[in-house]
C-alpha positions as CSV (number, residue, x, y, z in Angstrom):
1,M,30.8,182.4,16.3
2,P,34.1,181.1,14.9
3,S,37.1,182.0,17.2
4,S,40.2,181.9,14.9
5,S,40.9,184.6,12.4
6,F,40.9,182.1,9.6
7,E,37.4,181.0,10.6
8,R,36.1,184.6,10.6
9,N,37.9,186.0,7.5
10,V,35.9,186.6,4.3
11,F,37.9,187.4,1.2
12,I,36.0,189.8,-1.1
13,N,36.7,189.7,-4.9
14,C,34.8,192.4,-6.6
15,P,35.2,195.7,-8.6
16,F,36.6,198.7,-6.9
17,D,35.2,201.5,-9.1
18,S,32.7,204.2,-7.8
19,D,29.8,202.6,-9.6
20,Y,30.1,199.5,-7.5
21,K,30.1,201.3,-4.2
22,K,26.3,201.0,-3.9
23,F,26.9,197.2,-3.7
24,L,30.3,197.1,-2.0
25,Y,29.2,199.1,1.1
26,P,26.2,197.0,2.0
27,L,28.2,193.8,1.2
28,L,30.9,194.8,3.7
29,F,28.3,196.0,6.2
30,T,26.5,192.6,6.1
31,I,29.7,190.7,6.8
32,V,30.6,193.0,9.7
33,Y,27.1,192.8,11.1
34,L,27.3,189.0,11.2
35,G,30.5,189.2,13.2
36,L,32.9,188.3,10.4
37,E,36.0,190.0,9.0
38,P,36.0,191.3,5.4
39,K,39.3,191.1,3.7
40,M,40.2,193.0,0.5
41,S,43.5,193.7,-1.3
42,Q,44.6,197.3,-0.6
43,T,47.9,198.8,-1.5
44,T,50.1,198.8,1.6
45,D,53.4,198.3,0.0
46,S,54.1,199.6,-3.6
47,G,57.1,197.2,-3.7
48,A,54.9,194.1,-3.1
49,V,53.4,192.1,-6.0
50,R,49.6,192.5,-6.0
51,I,48.9,188.8,-6.8
52,D,51.0,187.7,-3.8
53,R,48.9,189.9,-1.5
54,I,45.7,188.4,-3.0
55,I,47.0,184.8,-2.6
56,N,47.9,185.5,1.0
57,L,44.4,186.9,1.7
58,I,42.8,183.9,0.1
59,K,44.9,181.6,2.2
60,E,44.0,183.5,5.4
61,S,40.3,183.4,4.7
62,K,37.9,180.4,5.1
63,Y,35.2,182.2,3.2
64,S,35.3,184.0,-0.2
65,I,32.8,186.0,-2.1
66,H,33.4,186.4,-5.8
67,D,31.4,188.8,-7.9
68,L,31.6,188.1,-11.6
69,S,29.3,190.9,-12.7
70,R,32.0,192.8,-14.7
71,I,33.1,190.0,-17.1
72,V,31.1,191.7,-19.8
73,A,31.8,195.2,-21.1
74,T,29.0,197.6,-20.6
75,K,29.6,200.0,-23.5
76,A,31.4,200.2,-26.8
77,G,35.2,200.3,-26.6
78,E,35.2,199.2,-22.9
79,I,37.3,196.1,-22.1
80,A,35.7,193.4,-19.9
81,R,37.3,192.9,-16.5
82,F,38.9,189.5,-15.9
83,N,40.5,190.1,-12.5
84,M,37.5,188.6,-10.8
85,P,37.3,185.3,-12.6
86,F,41.1,185.0,-12.4
87,E,41.0,185.4,-8.6
88,L,38.1,182.9,-8.4
89,G,40.3,180.4,-10.3
90,V,43.2,181.0,-7.9
91,D,40.9,180.5,-4.9
92,I,39.4,177.2,-6.3
93,G,42.9,176.0,-7.2
94,I,44.2,176.6,-3.6
95,R,41.2,174.8,-2.2
96,S,41.5,171.9,-4.6
97,A,45.2,171.4,-4.0
98,S,45.0,171.5,-0.2
99,N,43.9,168.1,0.8
100,R,43.8,167.5,4.5
101,S,44.7,171.0,5.5
102,R,42.4,173.8,6.7
103,L,42.5,175.3,3.2
104,S,40.5,172.3,2.0
105,T,37.6,173.5,4.2
106,K,37.3,176.8,2.3
107,R,33.9,177.9,1.1
108,N,33.1,180.1,-1.9
109,L,30.0,182.2,-2.8
110,I,29.9,183.2,-6.4
111,I,27.5,186.0,-7.3
112,E,26.4,187.7,-10.5
113,Q,23.9,190.4,-11.5
114,K,22.4,188.6,-14.5
115,R,21.3,185.0,-14.6
116,F,23.3,182.6,-16.9
117,R,25.4,185.5,-18.4
118,Y,28.6,184.1,-16.8
119,Q,28.2,180.8,-18.8
120,K,29.0,182.6,-22.0
121,A,32.4,183.6,-20.7
122,L,33.1,180.8,-18.1
123,S,31.4,177.7,-19.3
124,D,33.3,175.6,-16.8
125,L,31.2,177.1,-14.1
126,A,28.0,175.8,-15.6
127,G,27.5,173.2,-12.8
128,N,28.1,175.7,-10.0
129,D,25.4,177.3,-7.9
130,I,25.7,181.0,-8.8
131,Q,23.6,183.4,-6.8
132,M,21.9,186.4,-8.6
133,Y,21.2,189.8,-7.1
134,G,20.1,191.8,-10.1
135,D,20.6,195.6,-9.6
136,S,19.5,195.5,-6.0
137,P,21.8,196.2,-3.1
138,E,19.1,195.0,-0.8
139,R,18.9,191.7,-2.7
140,L,22.7,191.4,-2.3
141,V,22.4,191.7,1.4
142,L,19.8,188.9,1.5
143,V,21.9,186.6,-0.7
144,V,25.0,187.1,1.5
145,R,23.0,186.8,4.7
146,N,21.3,183.6,3.6
147,W,24.6,182.0,2.5
148,F,26.2,182.5,5.9
149,T,23.0,181.4,7.6
150,I,23.1,178.1,5.8
151,I,26.8,177.4,6.5
152,L,27.3,179.1,9.9
153,S,24.2,179.8,12.0
154,P,20.4,179.7,11.6
155,K,20.2,182.4,14.3
156,F,21.4,185.3,12.2
157,P,19.0,188.2,11.9
158,S,16.9,188.5,8.8
159,G,18.0,190.2,5.7
160,S,15.4,193.0,6.2
161,I,16.8,193.7,9.6
162,I,20.4,193.9,8.3
163,W,19.2,196.2,5.4
164,E,17.5,198.5,7.8
165,A,20.6,198.6,10.0
166,Y,22.7,199.4,7.0
167,N,20.5,202.4,6.1
168,E,20.8,203.6,9.7
169,F,24.6,203.3,9.4
170,Q,24.5,205.3,6.2
171,T,22.8,208.2,8.0
172,Y,25.4,208.0,10.7
173,F,28.2,207.8,8.1
174,V,27.0,211.0,6.3
175,E,26.7,212.9,9.6
176,L,30.1,211.7,10.8
177,T,32.0,212.5,7.6
178,T,30.3,215.9,7.3
179,Q,31.2,216.8,10.9
180,E,34.8,215.7,10.4
181,G,35.2,217.7,7.2
182,Y,35.4,215.0,4.5
183,D,34.7,216.4,1.1
184,E,33.7,214.5,-2.1
185,D,37.3,213.7,-3.0
186,D,38.0,212.3,0.5
187,L,35.0,210.0,0.3
188,E,35.8,208.9,-3.2
189,T,39.2,207.7,-2.1
190,L,38.3,206.6,1.4
191,P,40.4,203.5,2.4
192,I,38.3,200.4,2.8
193,N,39.8,199.6,6.2
194,Q,38.7,203.0,7.5
195,L,35.1,202.3,6.3
196,I,35.2,198.9,7.9
197,F,36.4,200.4,11.2
198,W,33.5,202.8,11.2
199,M,31.1,200.0,10.5
200,K,32.5,197.9,13.3
201,S,32.3,200.8,15.7
202,W,28.7,201.5,14.8
203,V,27.6,197.9,15.0
204,K,29.3,197.5,18.4
205,S,27.6,200.6,19.7
206,K,24.2,199.1,18.8
């Protein structure tokens, strides 16, 4: 496996709302299971500019996963989310402007739930290879696993093994948080770094 932090870091650009957790949790677990380090922008300093934190994370990560599923509003009166395509653009710009530096070796995986929908909002991506996962967390695990298998190692376990392990972790997660007295509000606002810590501990124990 890659030795430096840059070679292991995976920047995650995706929604943060509760509806997306059914995808976010298995996405993070897959990255951890493969021995890599998920990186997401979390508030650690209210005086810091958010975009600066995001740029730093992108620069610190060789790999990035960008989910464009929320570029379309899902109901009347709802505003589409453009943070994700904006951060994708920042990532592509950093990579393109970094000739002969390690940033020029960055790799991006762009994912979406519905085929070709992104082209209506981002026609410039028409030539890119966008991976679809529908409404299936299990399919998302397979998409991410296959991408890293192609660019990193053909020896990674199968998507079905990772999905099974994730479901075992979920059982452990429920038991752990119940025993430690976490209520619904605690779980709804659980810091991502704490979740990742538990995932790493569980994977290491196995």
